[in-house]
C-alpha positions in Angstrom: -63.7 20.6 45.5 -61.0 21.3 48.2 -58.7 18.6 46.3 -59.4 20.4 42.9 -58.4 23.9 44.2 -55.1 22.8 46.0 -54.2 20.8 42.8 -54.6 24.1 40.6 -52.6 26.0 43.2 -50.0 23.2 43.3 -49.8 22.5 39.4 -50.1 26.5 38.8 -47.2 27.3 41.2 -44.8 24.7 39.7 -45.4 26.0 36.1 -45.3 29.5 37.1 -41.9 29.1 38.8 -40.6 27.0 35.8 -41.4 29.6 33.4 -40.3 32.4 35.4 -36.8 30.9 35.4 -36.8 31.0 31.7 -38.4 34.4 31.7 -35.9 36.2 34.0 -32.7 34.7 32.6 -34.0 35.4 28.9 -34.5 39.1 29.8 -31.1 39.4 31.5 -29.5 37.7 28.6 -30.9 40.3 26.3 -33.5 37.9 24.8 -36.8 39.3 23.8 -39.5 37.9 25.8 -42.8 38.6 23.9 -45.3 37.3 26.2 -45.4 35.9 29.9 -48.5 34.1 30.3 -50.4 32.6 33.4 -52.8 30.3 32.4 -53.8 28.7 29.0 -56.6 29.3 26.7 -58.3 32.6 25.8 -57.2 35.9 27.1 -58.9 37.2 30.3 -56.5 40.2 31.0 -53.5 41.8 29.5 -50.9 44.6 30.5 -47.6 45.5 28.5 -44.6 46.7 30.3 -42.0 47.1 27.5 -41.1 44.9 25.9 -43.2 42.2 27.5 -46.7 41.6 27.4 -48.2 39.8 30.7 -51.4 37.8 30.2 -53.8 36.2 32.5 -55.8 33.3 30.7 -59.1 31.4 31.6 -57.5 28.3 32.0 -55.6 28.0 35.4 -53.4 25.4 34.3 -49.9 26.2 33.9 -48.6 29.0 31.6 -45.9 29.7 29.2 -43.1 32.0 28.1 -42.9 33.2 24.4 -39.3 34.2 23.4 -38.9 35.7 20.0 -37.6 33.3 17.7 -38.0 32.1 14.2 -40.9 29.9 14.9 -42.7 33.0 16.6 -42.2 35.6 14.2 -45.0 38.3 13.3 -46.1 37.9 9.8 -48.7 39.9 7.8 -49.9 37.9 4.6 -50.4 39.5 1.2 -54.0 40.9 1.0 -54.7 41.3 4.8 -56.1 44.4 6.0 -54.3 46.2 8.8 -54.4 49.5 10.5 -50.9 51.3 11.0 -50.4 53.8 13.9 -47.5 56.1 12.9 -45.2 58.2 15.2 -44.0 61.7 14.2 -41.3 60.3 12.1 -43.7 58.5 10.1 -42.6 55.1 11.5 -45.1 52.3 12.3 -45.3 52.1 15.8 -48.4 49.8 16.3 -50.1 47.4 13.8 -53.6 46.1 14.3 -53.7 42.9 12.6 -56.7 41.5 14.6 -59.4 42.6 11.6 -61.7 43.4 14.7 -64.6 45.7 14.3 -63.0 48.3 16.4 -59.5 48.9 15.0 -56.8 51.3 16.6 -56.8 54.8 15.2 -54.5 55.1 12.3 -54.0 54.4 8.5 -55.9 51.3 7.0 -53.5 49.4 4.6 -54.0 46.6 2.5 -50.7 44.6 2.6 -48.9 43.3 -0.4 -45.5 42.5 1.3 -44.2 42.9 4.7 -41.1 42.2 6.7 -40.9 42.5 10.3 -37.7 40.6 10.9 -34.9 41.9 9.1 -36.1 45.1 6.9 -38.6 46.1 9.0 -41.1 47.3 6.2 -44.7 47.0 5.3 -45.6 47.7 1.6 -49.3 48.1 0.6 -52.1 50.2 -0.6 -53.4 53.0 1.9 -57.1 53.2 2.2 -57.2 50.3 -0.5 -56.0 52.8 -3.4 -54.2 50.4 -5.7 -53.0 53.0 -7.8 -50.7 54.6 -4.8 -48.5 51.8 -3.4 -46.9 53.2 -0.2 -43.8 51.7 1.8 -43.9 52.2 5.5 -40.7 51.6 7.8 -41.5 50.1 11.2 -40.1 50.9 14.3 -37.8 48.2 16.0 -40.0 48.2 19.1 -43.3 48.4 17.3 -46.3 46.0 18.5 -48.7 44.0 16.8 -52.3 42.9 17.8 -52.9 39.5 16.9 -56.1 38.0 15.8 -56.8 36.7 19.3 -56.4 40.4 20.6 -53.3 40.1 22.4 -50.7 42.7 21.7 -47.2 41.9 21.5 -43.9 43.5 20.5 -42.8 42.2 17.0 -39.7 40.1 17.1 -36.8 41.6 15.0 -33.9 39.1 14.2 -31.4 40.7 16.6 -33.7 40.1 19.8 -34.5 36.4 18.7 -33.3 33.4 21.2 -31.3 31.9 18.3 -29.2 35.3 18.1 -28.0 34.9 21.6 -24.7 33.2 22.3 -24.6 29.6 23.4 -23.9 30.4 27.2 -27.0 32.7 27.2 -29.2 29.9 25.6 -27.8 27.4 28.2 -28.5 29.5 30.8 -32.1 30.3 29.5 -33.0 26.6 29.1 -31.5 25.5 32.5 -33.1 28.2 34.4 -36.7 26.6 34.1 -35.5 23.3 35.9 -33.1 24.9 38.2 -36.0 27.1 39.6 -38.1 24.1 40.3 -35.4 22.6 42.2 -34.9 25.9 44.2 -38.5 26.0 44.9 -38.5 22.5 46.2 -35.6 23.3 48.6 -37.2 26.6 49.7 -40.7 24.8 50.3 -38.8 22.0 52.5 -37.2 24.9 54.6 -40.7 26.4 55.1 -42.0 22.8 55.9 -39.4 22.2 58.6 -41.0 25.1 60.7 -44.6 23.6 60.4 -43.8 20.4 62.3 -42.2 19.7 65.5 -38.4 19.8 65.6 -36.2 16.8 65.1 -36.7 14.1 67.6 -33.8 13.8 70.5 -32.9 11.1 72.7 -34.6 12.8 75.8 -37.8 11.3 76.6 -40.7 13.7 76.6 -43.4 11.1 78.0 -44.3 7.5 78.1 -47.4 5.7 77.3 -49.6 4.1 79.9 -49.1 0.4 80.4 -45.9 0.5 78.1 -42.6 -1.3 78.6 -41.1 2.2 79.3 -43.6 3.1 81.7 -43.3 -0.3 83.5 -39.5 0.1 83.6 -40.1 3.7 85.3 -38.7 5.5 82.6 -39.6 9.2 83.2 -39.8 12.5 81.2 -36.5 14.2 81.0 -34.4 10.7 81.1 -31.8 10.9 78.3 -31.0 7.5 76.6 -27.2 7.7 76.0 -26.6 3.8 75.3 -28.7 0.6 74.5 -27.0 -2.7 75.1 -23.7 -0.8 75.7 -23.7 0.9 72.3 -23.6 4.7 72.4 -26.7 6.5 70.6 -26.7 10.0 69.6 -30.1 10.3 67.6 -33.5 9.1 68.0 -33.5 7.3 64.9 -30.5 5.1 66.2 -32.8 4.2 69.2 -35.8 3.3 67.0 -33.6 1.2 64.8 -32.0 -0.7 67.8 -35.3 -1.3 69.2 -36.8 -2.7 66.0 -33.7 -4.8 65.5 -34.3 -6.5 68.9 -37.1 -8.5 67.7 -38.6 -8.5 71.2 -35.4 -9.4 73.2 -34.7 -7.7 76.3 -32.5 -4.5 76.0 -30.4 -2.8 78.5 -31.1 1.2 78.4 -28.4 3.4 80.0 -30.2 6.6 81.0 -28.9 10.1 82.3 -30.8 12.6 84.3 -29.7 15.6 86.4 -26.0 14.4 86.1 -26.6 10.9 87.3 -27.0 7.8 85.2 -28.7 4.4 85.7 -29.6 1.4 83.6 -33.0 -0.5 83.2 -33.9 -3.6 81.4 -37.0 -3.3 79.0 -38.6 -6.0 76.8 -40.0 -4.3 73.6 -43.5 -5.0 72.6 -44.6 -6.2 69.1 -47.1 -4.3 67.1 -48.5 -5.2 63.8 -49.3 -2.3 61.4 -50.6 -3.3 57.7 -49.3 -7.0 58.4 -45.7 -5.7 59.2 -44.3 -6.2 63.0 -42.8 -3.3 64.6 -41.4 -3.3 68.2 -41.8 -0.5 70.6 -41.3 0.4 74.1 -43.9 3.4 74.2 -41.9 6.4 74.5 -42.3 10.1 72.9 -39.0 11.9 72.4 -38.7 15.6 73.0 -38.1 17.6 69.9 -35.3 20.1 69.3 -36.8 23.5 68.4 -33.5 25.1 67.9 -34.1 27.2 64.5 -30.6 26.1 63.2 -31.5 22.5 63.9 -34.7 22.8 62.1 -33.0 24.6 59.1 -30.5 21.8 58.9 -33.2 19.1 59.0 -35.2 21.0 56.0 -32.3 21.3 53.9 -31.1 17.4 54.5 -34.5 16.4 53.7 -34.5 18.3 50.5 -31.1 16.8 49.7 -32.2 13.3 50.4 -35.5 13.9 48.3 -33.2 15.0 45.5 -31.1 11.9 45.7 -34.1 9.6 45.9 -35.4 11.0 42.6 -32.3 10.8 40.9 -32.2 7.1 41.7 -35.7 6.7 40.6 -35.1 8.3 37.2 -32.1 6.0 37.0 -34.0 2.9 37.7 -36.8 4.2 35.3 -34.3 3.8 32.5 -33.2 0.4 33.6 -36.6 -1.1 34.4 -39.3 1.1 32.6 -42.8 0.9 33.7 -45.7 3.3 33.2 -46.5 2.8 36.9 -43.3 4.6 37.8 -44.7 7.7 35.9 -47.4 10.3 36.8 -49.0 12.9 34.6 -51.6 15.7 35.3 -54.2 13.0 36.5 -51.9 11.2 38.7 -50.5 14.5 40.3 -54.3 15.3 40.8 -55.0 12.3 42.3 -52.0 12.1 44.7 -52.7 15.9 45.4 -56.2 15.1 46.4 -55.3 12.4 48.9 -52.6 14.5 50.5 -55.0 17.5 50.7 -57.0 15.3 53.4 -53.8 15.0 55.6 -53.2 18.7 56.4 -51.0 21.7 55.3 -47.7 20.1 56.4 -48.3 17.1 54.1 -49.1 19.6 51.2 -46.0 21.4 51.7 -43.8 18.3 51.7 -45.7 16.9 48.7 -45.1 20.3 46.9 -41.4 20.4 47.6 -41.1 16.7 46.3 -43.0 17.4 43.3 -41.1 20.5 42.3 -37.7 18.8 42.5 -39.0 16.1 40.7 -40.4 18.2 38.0 -36.7 20.0 37.7 -34.8 16.7 37.6 -37.1 15.1 35.0 -37.1 18.2 32.8 -33.1 17.9 32.6 -33.5 14.5 31.0 -31.7 14.8 27.5 -34.8 14.1 25.6 -36.1 16.4 22.6 -39.4 18.2 23.8 -38.0 18.7 27.4 -35.6 21.4 28.6 -32.9 18.6 28.7 -33.2 18.1 25.1 -32.7 21.7 24.2 -29.5 21.6 26.7 -28.2 18.9 24.9 -28.4 20.8 21.6 -26.8 23.8 23.3 -23.9 21.4 24.3 -23.4 20.2 20.8 -23.4 23.8 19.8 -20.8 24.5 22.2 -18.5 21.5 21.1 -19.1 22.1 17.3 -18.5 26.0 17.8 -21.7 26.4 15.6 -25.5 25.7 16.2 -27.4 22.8 14.4 -29.3 24.0 11.5 -32.7 25.3 12.1 -34.1 22.6 9.8 -32.3 19.8 11.5 -33.3 21.2 15.0 -36.8 21.6 14.1 -36.9 17.9 12.9 -35.4 16.7 16.4 -37.9 18.7 18.1 -40.8 17.5 16.0 -39.9 13.8 16.7 -39.0 14.4 20.3 -42.5 16.2 20.7 -44.3 13.4 19.0 -42.6 10.7 21.2 -43.4 13.0 24.3 -47.0 13.2 23.3 -47.2 9.5 22.7 -45.9 9.0 26.4 -48.2 11.6 27.8 -51.2 10.0 26.4 -49.9 6.5 27.6 -49.2 8.0 31.2 -52.4 9.7 31.4 -54.5 6.5 30.2 -52.5 4.6 32.9 -53.2 7.1 35.5 -57.0 7.2 34.7 -57.0 3.1 35.1 -54.8 3.2 38.3 -56.5 5.9 40.2 -60.2 5.6 39.0 -60.9 2.4 37.4 -58.9 -0.4 38.9 
């Protein structure tokens, strides 16, 4: 149960931050955001703050942003019964198309023709009186209650995504992946303060019956050179010890302004069939805040580099085992949840950066595919036709769906069957 809850929090946070990126940049660009949803499935709660409707849905798996566009236009089919609420200027300000048993207060109309995109008019018969057709003008900021009960602002053409300039579309599409990468960096900067600071070359303690204890190395001794080679970091110390293959080493130590040299023979230790060499020392950590921040930043940068290399390697040598879907992420999250809070934070940071980078791959169906179309528009000086764009998106979505099914099946086999 703990693993499931942590997975829901991690997965939900990743998707929320991603969608929030699209949301905030779209609003700043003047693109109408009709709905910002947390969760999927049936609506649990909604609140509208002009012009966006914010909803919470029953399934706590992700969320989405509905930008006004040609694929999200509100339509009223001929013959549909609606209730229209009018303002003092006799403009329609609210349309109840839910066909529910509890309609809003207003005028019942049987629709014969409606245009909620360009002309902003509704034609029909008031109270079902077919002898008296009426035309209503719709307010630009009118709302419509859909069949599922969600109330959204209509999407006039001037508010739609495709009417924005290419730079606004680029920024909106890029914002989602970018926010995931930013989240990853923020998480690593938080993580660095939940663990001891970076190890220094100063000894904090030695293990009983270890080569270091036998050589009379003490707490406070600082390793300044090994076999005549200067060392500045504990990573250098560990690397030289492991490279010794058990041969005697000369450690130059400093304490209270005086130096001395001791000879130590590292001891071999096997871990999971691999041999490591140790002398039994624990380094003193550097708890300086600036040093910790630098460690967190460098960890995020190196993680980003590793993920870029992994994506490149995926294209060179494709394998389903190099990919993970929700099932794989759940299994990994469940394992990490047993290791403690700091491991969960590091995992969240890595997954968030990974999600951001993968979404930038120029494949239709991903944000990277949309960015590619935006760049083509920038070069051509005009957008690709909506028909061609729809075909590209459909093909890309189909291929992406096949890949998701394959990855999910492989994850189930790897983590629960094999």
